[in-house]
C-alpha positions as YAML, in Angstrom:
chain: A
units: angstrom
residues:
- id: 1
  name: MET
  ca: [-20.75, -42.63, -66.67]
- id: 2
  name: THR
  ca: [-23.94, -42.13, -64.68]
- id: 3
  name: VAL
  ca: [-23.87, -39.67, -61.82]
- id: 4
  name: PRO
  ca: [-25.88, -40.16, -58.57]
- id: 5
  name: LEU
  ca: [-28.03, -37.08, -59.06]
- id: 6
  name: GLY
  ca: [-31.28, -38.60, -57.83]
- id: 7
  name: ARG
  ca: [-30.79, -36.86, -54.50]
- id: 8
  name: PHE
  ca: [-28.92, -33.89, -55.88]
- id: 9
  name: ARG
  ca: [-30.82, -30.78, -54.73]
- id: 10
  name: GLY
  ca: [-29.50, -28.18, -57.14]
- id: 11
  name: TRP
  ca: [-26.16, -26.76, -58.11]
- id: 12
  name: ARG
  ca: [-25.63, -24.41, -55.20]
- id: 13
  name: SER
  ca: [-21.92, -24.13, -54.43]
- id: 14
  name: VAL
  ca: [-21.16, -24.78, -50.78]
- id: 15
  name: VAL
  ca: [-17.77, -23.87, -49.36]
- id: 16
  name: PRO
  ca: [-17.00, -26.46, -46.66]
- id: 17
  name: HIS
  ca: [-16.37, -25.03, -43.21]
- id: 18
  name: ARG
  ca: [-13.08, -26.12, -41.70]
- id: 19
  name: GLU
  ca: [-13.04, -26.72, -37.96]
- id: 20
  name: GLU
  ca: [-9.70, -25.43, -36.66]
- id: 21
  name: GLU
  ca: [-10.02, -25.03, -32.92]
- id: 22
  name: SER
  ca: [-10.94, -28.36, -31.46]
- id: 23
  name: HIS
  ca: [-11.69, -31.91, -32.45]
- id: 24
  name: ASN
  ca: [-13.58, -32.65, -29.22]
- id: 25
  name: LEU
  ca: [-17.00, -31.92, -30.64]
- id: 26
  name: ALA
  ca: [-18.81, -33.12, -27.55]
- id: 27
  name: ASN
  ca: [-17.96, -29.84, -25.84]
- id: 28
  name: SER
  ca: [-18.68, -27.60, -28.80]
- id: 29
  name: PRO
  ca: [-21.40, -24.98, -28.30]
- id: 30
  name: ALA
  ca: [-22.44, -25.70, -31.88]
- id: 31
  name: LEU
  ca: [-22.70, -29.43, -31.32]
- id: 32
  name: GLY
  ca: [-25.83, -29.69, -33.41]
- id: 33
  name: SER
  ca: [-23.94, -28.35, -36.41]
- id: 34
  name: PHE
  ca: [-21.38, -31.12, -36.36]
- id: 35
  name: CYS
  ca: [-22.67, -34.24, -34.61]
- id: 36
  name: CYS
  ca: [-25.57, -36.59, -34.49]
- id: 37
  name: LYS
  ca: [-26.74, -39.39, -32.28]
- id: 38
  name: GLY
  ca: [-26.09, -42.99, -33.14]
- id: 39
  name: HIS
  ca: [-28.11, -45.98, -32.05]
- id: 40
  name: LEU
  ca: [-29.33, -46.22, -28.46]
- id: 41
  name: ARG
  ca: [-28.33, -49.80, -27.64]
- id: 42
  name: GLY
  ca: [-25.25, -48.82, -25.65]
- id: 43
  name: THR
  ca: [-22.94, -51.02, -27.72]
- id: 44
  name: VAL
  ca: [-20.31, -50.50, -30.43]
- id: 45
  name: GLU
  ca: [-21.13, -52.38, -33.61]
- id: 46
  name: VAL
  ca: [-19.23, -52.72, -36.87]
- id: 47
  name: GLU
  ca: [-20.50, -53.68, -40.30]
- id: 48
  name: PHE
  ca: [-18.34, -54.39, -43.35]
- id: 49
  name: TRP
  ca: [-19.42, -52.74, -46.61]
- id: 50
  name: GLY
  ca: [-16.18, -53.35, -48.53]
- id: 51
  name: VAL
  ca: [-13.44, -55.87, -47.71]
- id: 52
  name: ARG
  ca: [-11.44, -56.08, -50.95]
- id: 53
  name: GLY
  ca: [-7.96, -54.64, -51.41]
- id: 54
  name: SER
  ca: [-6.37, -52.72, -54.30]
- id: 55
  name: ILE
  ca: [-9.21, -52.86, -56.82]
- id: 56
  name: ALA
  ca: [-12.86, -53.88, -56.80]
- id: 57
  name: SER
  ca: [-13.42, -57.44, -57.98]
- id: 58
  name: ALA
  ca: [-17.10, -58.03, -58.65]
- id: 59
  name: GLY
  ca: [-18.34, -61.30, -60.12]
- id: 60
  name: SER
  ca: [-19.63, -64.74, -59.30]
- id: 61
  name: ARG
  ca: [-16.25, -65.87, -57.95]
- id: 62
  name: THR
  ca: [-16.30, -63.21, -55.20]
- id: 63
  name: SER
  ca: [-20.02, -62.92, -54.51]
- id: 64
  name: ARG
  ca: [-20.02, -64.37, -50.98]
- id: 65
  name: TYR
  ca: [-17.14, -62.37, -49.50]
- id: 66
  name: GLY
  ca: [-17.78, -59.38, -51.74]
- id: 67
  name: GLY
  ca: [-15.83, -57.41, -54.30]
- id: 68
  name: ASN
  ca: [-16.15, -53.83, -53.03]
- id: 69
  name: THR
  ca: [-13.10, -51.98, -51.78]
- id: 70
  name: THR
  ca: [-12.63, -50.92, -48.19]
- id: 71
  name: CYS
  ca: [-15.47, -49.38, -46.19]
- id: 72
  name: LEU
  ca: [-16.30, -50.05, -42.54]
- id: 73
  name: GLU
  ca: [-19.30, -48.76, -40.57]
- id: 74
  name: VAL
  ca: [-18.75, -48.21, -36.84]
- id: 75
  name: ASN
  ca: [-22.02, -47.52, -35.06]
- id: 76
  name: THR
  ca: [-21.95, -46.15, -31.52]
- id: 77
  name: PRO
  ca: [-24.50, -44.47, -29.24]
- id: 78
  name: ASP
  ca: [-22.61, -41.21, -29.89]
- id: 79
  name: GLY
  ca: [-22.74, -41.26, -33.66]
- id: 80
  name: LEU
  ca: [-22.12, -43.20, -36.84]
- id: 81
  name: PHE
  ca: [-18.54, -43.43, -38.11]
- id: 82
  name: ILE
  ca: [-17.29, -44.67, -41.46]
- id: 83
  name: VAL
  ca: [-13.68, -45.72, -42.01]
- id: 84
  name: ASP
  ca: [-12.53, -45.30, -45.60]
- id: 85
  name: ALA
  ca: [-14.55, -44.59, -48.71]
- id: 86
  name: GLY
  ca: [-13.87, -47.42, -51.12]
- id: 87
  name: THR
  ca: [-16.61, -48.60, -53.46]
- id: 88
  name: GLY
  ca: [-18.47, -50.14, -50.54]
- id: 89
  name: ILE
  ca: [-19.50, -46.69, -49.32]
- id: 90
  name: ARG
  ca: [-22.02, -46.32, -52.15]
- id: 91
  name: ALA
  ca: [-24.46, -48.89, -50.74]
- id: 92
  name: LEU
  ca: [-23.90, -47.60, -47.21]
- id: 93
  name: GLY
  ca: [-24.75, -44.09, -48.35]
- id: 94
  name: ASN
  ca: [-27.99, -45.30, -49.91]
- id: 95
  name: ARG
  ca: [-28.95, -46.96, -46.64]
- id: 96
  name: LEU
  ca: [-28.19, -43.81, -44.66]
- id: 97
  name: MET
  ca: [-30.46, -41.81, -46.95]
- id: 98
  name: ALA
  ca: [-33.24, -44.38, -46.57]
- id: 99
  name: ASP
  ca: [-32.83, -44.22, -42.78]
- id: 100
  name: GLY
  ca: [-33.13, -40.43, -42.77]
- id: 101
  name: SER
  ca: [-29.67, -39.91, -41.26]
- id: 102
  name: ASP
  ca: [-28.48, -36.31, -41.13]
- id: 103
  name: CYS
  ca: [-24.89, -36.63, -39.90]
- id: 104
  name: VAL
  ca: [-21.92, -38.95, -40.30]
- id: 105
  name: HIS
  ca: [-18.19, -38.98, -39.52]
- id: 106
  name: ILE
  ca: [-15.85, -40.36, -42.23]
- id: 107
  name: LEU
  ca: [-12.27, -41.20, -41.26]
- id: 108
  name: PHE
  ca: [-9.59, -41.94, -43.85]
- id: 109
  name: THR
  ca: [-6.69, -44.31, -43.14]
- id: 110
  name: HIS
  ca: [-4.93, -42.94, -46.23]
- id: 111
  name: CYS
  ca: [-5.77, -41.61, -49.66]
- id: 112
  name: HIS
  ca: [-4.87, -44.36, -52.09]
- id: 113
  name: TRP
  ca: [-7.53, -44.65, -54.74]
- id: 114
  name: ASP
  ca: [-9.18, -47.84, -53.46]
- id: 115
  name: HIS
  ca: [-9.92, -46.02, -50.19]
- id: 116
  name: ILE
  ca: [-11.43, -42.83, -51.66]
- id: 117
  name: GLN
  ca: [-12.93, -43.88, -55.00]
- id: 118
  name: GLY
  ca: [-16.44, -44.23, -53.58]
- id: 119
  name: VAL
  ca: [-16.64, -40.56, -52.53]
- id: 120
  name: PRO
  ca: [-18.32, -39.29, -55.74]
- id: 121
  name: PHE
  ca: [-21.03, -41.94, -55.37]
- id: 122
  name: PHE
  ca: [-21.84, -41.37, -51.67]
- id: 123
  name: SER
  ca: [-25.40, -40.06, -51.96]
- id: 124
  name: PRO
  ca: [-25.40, -38.12, -48.63]
- id: 125
  name: PHE
  ca: [-22.92, -35.70, -50.21]
- id: 126
  name: TYR
  ca: [-25.75, -34.60, -52.53]
- id: 127
  name: ASP
  ca: [-28.21, -33.82, -49.70]
- id: 128
  name: PRO
  ca: [-28.09, -30.24, -48.33]
- id: 129
  name: LYS
  ca: [-29.45, -31.44, -44.98]
- id: 130
  name: MET
  ca: [-26.54, -33.83, -44.45]
- id: 131
  name: ARG
  ca: [-23.59, -32.90, -42.22]
- id: 132
  name: VAL
  ca: [-20.43, -34.85, -43.01]
- id: 133
  name: ASN
  ca: [-17.33, -34.61, -40.82]
- id: 134
  name: LEU
  ca: [-14.26, -35.70, -42.79]
- id: 135
  name: VAL
  ca: [-11.30, -36.74, -40.67]
- id: 136
  name: ALA
  ca: [-7.69, -37.54, -41.57]
- id: 137
  name: ALA
  ca: [-4.39, -37.66, -39.73]
- id: 138
  name: ALA
  ca: [-1.53, -35.45, -40.82]
- id: 139
  name: PRO
  ca: [0.91, -38.20, -41.98]
- id: 140
  name: THR
  ca: [-1.46, -39.36, -44.71]
- id: 141
  name: MET
  ca: [-1.91, -35.97, -46.35]
- id: 142
  name: GLY
  ca: [1.62, -35.37, -47.61]
- id: 143
  name: ALA
  ca: [2.00, -31.74, -48.64]
- id: 144
  name: GLY
  ca: [-1.70, -31.38, -49.39]
- id: 145
  name: SER
  ca: [-4.98, -31.53, -47.55]
- id: 146
  name: LEU
  ca: [-7.83, -34.02, -47.46]
- id: 147
  name: GLU
  ca: [-10.14, -31.55, -49.17]
- id: 148
  name: ARG
  ca: [-7.71, -30.99, -52.03]
- id: 149
  name: ILE
  ca: [-7.16, -34.71, -52.51]
- id: 150
  name: LEU
  ca: [-10.86, -35.57, -52.57]
- id: 151
  name: ALA
  ca: [-11.64, -32.68, -54.90]
- id: 152
  name: ALA
  ca: [-8.87, -33.66, -57.32]
- id: 153
  name: GLN
  ca: [-10.49, -36.98, -58.24]
- id: 154
  name: MET
  ca: [-13.72, -35.16, -59.12]
- id: 155
  name: GLN
  ca: [-12.27, -32.75, -61.67]
- id: 156
  name: PRO
  ca: [-13.12, -33.02, -65.38]
- id: 157
  name: PRO
  ca: [-12.44, -35.05, -67.40]
- id: 158
  name: THR
  ca: [-12.40, -37.84, -64.80]
- id: 159
  name: PHE
  ca: [-15.76, -36.94, -63.19]
- id: 160
  name: PRO
  ca: [-18.54, -34.60, -64.35]
- id: 161
  name: VAL
  ca: [-19.65, -33.21, -60.96]
- id: 162
  name: PRO
  ca: [-17.04, -31.05, -59.17]
- id: 163
  name: TRP
  ca: [-16.53, -31.47, -55.45]
- id: 164
  name: ASP
  ca: [-17.46, -27.90, -54.58]
- id: 165
  name: VAL
  ca: [-20.99, -28.03, -56.01]
- id: 166
  name: MET
  ca: [-22.19, -30.89, -53.83]
- id: 167
  name: PRO
  ca: [-24.62, -29.22, -51.40]
- id: 168
  name: SER
  ca: [-23.95, -31.18, -48.21]
- id: 169
  name: GLN
  ca: [-22.34, -29.48, -45.22]
- id: 170
  name: ARG
  ca: [-18.75, -30.72, -45.04]
- id: 171
  name: ILE
  ca: [-16.47, -30.07, -42.07]
- id: 172
  name: PHE
  ca: [-12.79, -31.05, -42.29]
- id: 173
  name: HIS
  ca: [-10.68, -32.19, -39.34]
- id: 174
  name: ASP
  ca: [-6.93, -32.64, -39.83]
- id: 175
  name: LEU
  ca: [-5.58, -34.47, -36.80]
- id: 176
  name: GLY
  ca: [-2.09, -33.57, -35.65]
- id: 177
  name: GLU
  ca: [0.36, -35.72, -33.73]
- id: 178
  name: ASN
  ca: [-1.15, -37.10, -30.50]
- id: 179
  name: GLU
  ca: [-4.50, -35.50, -31.39]
- id: 180
  name: SER
  ca: [-7.64, -37.62, -31.15]
- id: 181
  name: TYR
  ca: [-11.18, -37.15, -32.43]
- id: 182
  name: GLN
  ca: [-13.92, -37.31, -29.82]
- id: 183
  name: ILE
  ca: [-17.68, -37.46, -30.17]
- id: 184
  name: GLY
  ca: [-19.52, -37.83, -26.88]
- id: 185
  name: GLU
  ca: [-18.01, -40.78, -25.04]
- id: 186
  name: THR
  ca: [-16.37, -42.20, -28.18]
- id: 187
  name: THR
  ca: [-12.69, -41.37, -28.69]
- id: 188
  name: VAL
  ca: [-10.85, -42.15, -31.92]
- id: 189
  name: SER
  ca: [-7.05, -42.14, -31.76]
- id: 190
  name: TRP
  ca: [-4.50, -43.03, -34.42]
- id: 191
  name: VAL
  ca: [-1.00, -44.32, -35.00]
- id: 192
  name: ALA
  ca: [1.15, -44.04, -38.13]
- id: 193
  name: LEU
  ca: [2.27, -47.33, -39.66]
- id: 194
  name: THR
  ca: [4.16, -48.51, -42.76]
- id: 195
  name: HIS
  ca: [2.67, -48.19, -46.24]
- id: 196
  name: PRO
  ca: [3.66, -46.35, -49.43]
- id: 197
  name: ASN
  ca: [2.63, -42.69, -48.97]
- id: 198
  name: GLU
  ca: [1.86, -43.40, -45.29]
- id: 199
  name: VAL
  ca: [-1.14, -44.87, -43.49]
- id: 200
  name: VAL
  ca: [-2.69, -44.73, -40.04]
- id: 201
  name: ALA
  ca: [-4.57, -47.26, -37.95]
- id: 202
  name: TYR
  ca: [-7.53, -46.06, -35.89]
- id: 203
  name: ARG
  ca: [-8.57, -47.08, -32.40]
- id: 204
  name: PHE
  ca: [-12.14, -46.58, -31.20]
- id: 205
  name: ASP
  ca: [-12.61, -46.45, -27.43]
- id: 206
  name: ARG
  ca: [-15.92, -46.11, -25.63]
- id: 207
  name: GLY
  ca: [-16.08, -47.01, -21.97]
- id: 208
  name: GLU
  ca: [-14.56, -50.47, -21.60]
- id: 209
  name: THR
  ca: [-14.97, -51.27, -25.30]
- id: 210
  name: SER
  ca: [-12.21, -50.83, -27.88]
- id: 211
  name: MET
  ca: [-11.64, -51.73, -31.53]
- id: 212
  name: ILE
  ca: [-8.66, -51.29, -33.87]
- id: 213
  name: PHE
  ca: [-8.97, -50.90, -37.64]
- id: 214
  name: CYS
  ca: [-5.60, -51.56, -39.25]
- id: 215
  name: THR
  ca: [-5.55, -51.88, -43.02]
- id: 216
  name: ASP
  ca: [-2.82, -51.39, -45.63]
- id: 217
  name: THR
  ca: [0.10, -51.94, -43.31]
- id: 218
  name: GLU
  ca: [3.35, -53.82, -43.82]
- id: 219
  name: HIS
  ca: [5.06, -55.51, -40.91]
- id: 220
  name: PRO
  ca: [8.82, -55.30, -40.26]
- id: 221
  name: PRO
  ca: [11.00, -58.39, -40.70]
- id: 222
  name: GLY
  ca: [10.41, -61.06, -38.10]
- id: 223
  name: GLY
  ca: [7.03, -60.15, -36.66]
- id: 224
  name: PRO
  ca: [4.27, -57.61, -36.13]
- id: 225
  name: ASP
  ca: [4.91, -53.88, -35.99]
- id: 226
  name: PRO
  ca: [5.64, -52.96, -32.35]
- id: 227
  name: ARG
  ca: [3.84, -49.65, -32.86]
- id: 228
  name: LEU
  ca: [0.66, -51.55, -33.66]
- id: 229
  name: VAL
  ca: [1.12, -53.97, -30.77]
- id: 230
  name: ASP
  ca: [1.40, -51.09, -28.31]
- id: 231
  name: PHE
  ca: [-1.51, -49.26, -29.91]
- id: 232
  name: ALA
  ca: [-3.79, -52.31, -29.86]
- id: 233
  name: ARG
  ca: [-2.90, -53.47, -26.37]
- id: 234
  name: GLY
  ca: [-5.93, -54.84, -24.53]
- id: 235
  name: ALA
  ca: [-8.42, -54.09, -27.31]
- id: 236
  name: ASP
  ca: [-11.53, -56.20, -27.78]
- id: 237
  name: MET
  ca: [-11.15, -56.48, -31.54]
- id: 238
  name: LEU
  ca: [-8.42, -56.05, -34.16]
- id: 239
  name: ILE
  ca: [-9.39, -55.77, -37.82]
- id: 240
  name: TYR
  ca: [-6.18, -56.43, -39.75]
- id: 241
  name: ASP
  ca: [-4.86, -56.36, -43.32]
- id: 242
  name: ALA
  ca: [-4.07, -59.91, -44.44]
- id: 243
  name: GLN
  ca: [-3.99, -59.41, -48.20]
- id: 244
  name: TYR
  ca: [-1.20, -61.91, -48.84]
- id: 245
  name: THR
  ca: [-0.36, -65.44, -47.87]
- id: 246
  name: PRO
  ca: [3.18, -65.83, -46.49]
- id: 247
  name: GLU
  ca: [4.27, -67.23, -49.85]
- id: 248
  name: GLU
  ca: [2.77, -64.32, -51.79]
- id: 249
  name: TYR
  ca: [4.32, -61.81, -49.42]
- id: 250
  name: GLU
  ca: [7.83, -63.01, -50.26]
- id: 251
  name: GLU
  ca: [7.29, -61.77, -53.82]
- id: 252
  name: ARG
  ca: [5.56, -58.55, -52.77]
- id: 253
  name: LYS
  ca: [7.73, -57.07, -50.07]
- id: 254
  name: GLY
  ca: [7.45, -53.31, -50.09]
- id: 255
  name: PHE
  ca: [3.90, -53.32, -51.45]
- id: 256
  name: GLY
  ca: [2.58, -52.23, -48.05]
- id: 257
  name: HIS
  ca: [0.45, -55.19, -46.97]
- id: 258
  name: SER
  ca: [0.63, -58.01, -44.46]
- id: 259
  name: THR
  ca: [-0.28, -61.66, -43.87]
- id: 260
  name: TRP
  ca: [-2.57, -63.68, -41.67]
- id: 261
  name: PRO
  ca: [0.22, -65.19, -39.48]
- id: 262
  name: ILE
  ca: [1.41, -61.66, -38.68]
- id: 263
  name: GLY
  ca: [-2.16, -60.67, -37.88]
- id: 264
  name: ILE
  ca: [-2.41, -63.54, -35.42]
- id: 265
  name: ALA
  ca: [0.95, -62.63, -33.88]
- id: 266
  name: ALA
  ca: [-0.13, -58.99, -33.51]
- id: 267
  name: ALA
  ca: [-3.40, -59.94, -31.82]
- id: 268
  name: ASP
  ca: [-1.69, -62.40, -29.48]
- id: 269
  name: SER
  ca: [1.10, -59.98, -28.58]
- id: 270
  name: ALA
  ca: [-1.37, -57.18, -27.85]
- id: 271
  name: GLY
  ca: [-3.76, -59.37, -25.88]
- id: 272
  name: VAL
  ca: [-6.63, -58.75, -28.30]
- id: 273
  name: GLU
  ca: [-9.66, -60.98, -27.91]
- id: 274
  name: SER
  ca: [-11.15, -61.05, -31.43]
- id: 275
  name: LEU
  ca: [-9.27, -60.95, -34.74]
- id: 276
  name: VAL
  ca: [-10.90, -60.18, -38.09]
- id: 277
  name: LEU
  ca: [-8.85, -60.37, -41.31]
- id: 278
  name: THR
  ca: [-9.70, -58.06, -44.20]
- id: 279
  name: HIS
  ca: [-8.40, -56.29, -47.36]
- id: 280
  name: HIS
  ca: [-8.59, -59.52, -49.34]
- id: 281
  name: ASP
  ca: [-6.51, -59.72, -52.50]
- id: 282
  name: PRO
  ca: [-8.62, -59.25, -55.67]
- id: 283
  name: ASP
  ca: [-7.34, -62.61, -56.95]
- id: 284
  name: HIS
  ca: [-8.51, -64.48, -53.83]
- id: 285
  name: ASP
  ca: [-11.93, -65.82, -54.75]
- id: 286
  name: ASP
  ca: [-14.57, -67.30, -52.44]
- id: 287
  name: ARG
  ca: [-13.18, -70.82, -52.67]
- id: 288
  name: PHE
  ca: [-9.69, -69.62, -51.78]
- id: 289
  name: LEU
  ca: [-10.96, -67.56, -48.83]
- id: 290
  name: ASP
  ca: [-13.05, -70.48, -47.56]
- id: 291
  name: GLN
  ca: [-9.91, -72.61, -47.39]
- id: 292
  name: LEU
  ca: [-7.95, -69.80, -45.77]
- id: 293
  name: ALA
  ca: [-10.66, -69.36, -43.14]
- id: 294
  name: LYS
  ca: [-10.29, -73.02, -42.15]
- id: 295
  name: VAL
  ca: [-6.51, -72.71, -41.80]
- id: 296
  name: VAL
  ca: [-6.72, -69.48, -39.83]
- id: 297
  name: GLY
  ca: [-9.45, -70.84, -37.58]
- id: 298
  name: LYS
  ca: [-7.26, -73.78, -36.60]
- id: 299
  name: GLU
  ca: [-4.29, -71.54, -35.84]
- id: 300
  name: ARG
  ca: [-6.31, -69.09, -33.72]
- id: 301
  name: PRO
  ca: [-9.83, -70.31, -32.95]
- id: 302
  name: GLY
  ca: [-12.44, -67.62, -33.33]
- id: 303
  name: THR
  ca: [-10.54, -65.69, -35.99]
- id: 304
  name: ILE
  ca: [-12.74, -64.86, -38.96]
- id: 305
  name: LEU
  ca: [-12.41, -63.39, -42.44]
- id: 306
  name: ALA
  ca: [-14.39, -60.24, -43.13]
- id: 307
  name: ARG
  ca: [-17.12, -60.35, -45.75]
- id: 308
  name: GLU
  ca: [-19.59, -57.78, -46.99]
- id: 309
  name: GLY
  ca: [-22.65, -57.62, -44.76]
- id: 310
  name: LEU
  ca: [-20.85, -59.08, -41.74]
- id: 311
  name: ARG
  ca: [-22.02, -57.30, -38.58]
- id: 312
  name: LEU
  ca: [-20.22, -57.73, -35.26]
- id: 313
  name: THR
  ca: [-20.68, -56.39, -31.76]
- id: 314
  name: VAL
  ca: [-17.35, -55.21, -30.37]
- id: 315
  name: GLY
  ca: [-16.69, -56.81, -27.03]
- id: 316
  name: GLY
  ca: [-19.43, -59.31, -27.74]
- id: 317
  name: ASN
  ca: [-17.11, -62.24, -28.53]
- id: 318
  name: GLY
  ca: [-17.20, -61.30, -32.19]
- id: 319
  name: SER
  ca: [-20.89, -61.98, -32.65]
...
């Protein structure tokens, strides 16, 4: 296995500082230690770097939609956020290094492997000038902590570079019940939903703009999860897990995923303008997803399937 040491600046052990007092970093006297500015366009933009569920599925059959596992970039004037660290985060990290970025906020919906497996290959972790805020909500941690979980996958013999020797500055934020994460005018809140070992959906609010990222969730019998509907009410955009067709779901109940009709029902019930479907099954190739996109577009015009490289302006009619 090759290790991304091209930007590794030595083997100095850095003990990550844990922020305990407040998750509203906009009011912190040490703001420069934790936060950075995002773009200056005044909008909230998202870009998909990984849209595949369960396991990466590279190859010619998935080249247009992409085979990387979940990773979403959320760019705001207050800072750059990343949701989940699937294999898609590797390319995003390389771009951040090329751009000269010095700070990022990574939020984890949960800690299943396809949502954290890109961590060892995120090149900003190997840059001592980089400040990385790592955020998770309490329900997804079980009896452990985010730091312990991320470090565990980087222990020999499964990975040659231990977590604690990466020289970046890492600040952990464990969000408790009803606790949000705020950077400048951007507020990130969460709600616990249904998935094996727990999962949370995140809501980004900035001014009149709002976006929900809801992956790896299973709906209750008969319709969308009412917790999600309440959480997403009035949002501009809902990004939703639609890994299974309705027929596939009947054979996979309890696996922790949902379907496109439930995604449409959730968006309609919550009054959400734009719906984007993601977390595509690894067996759903480009041809399959093209056909699904046609069906979904007829059922709810404007609904799209996420693909790697897709960039959307939130509140901008999905374009």
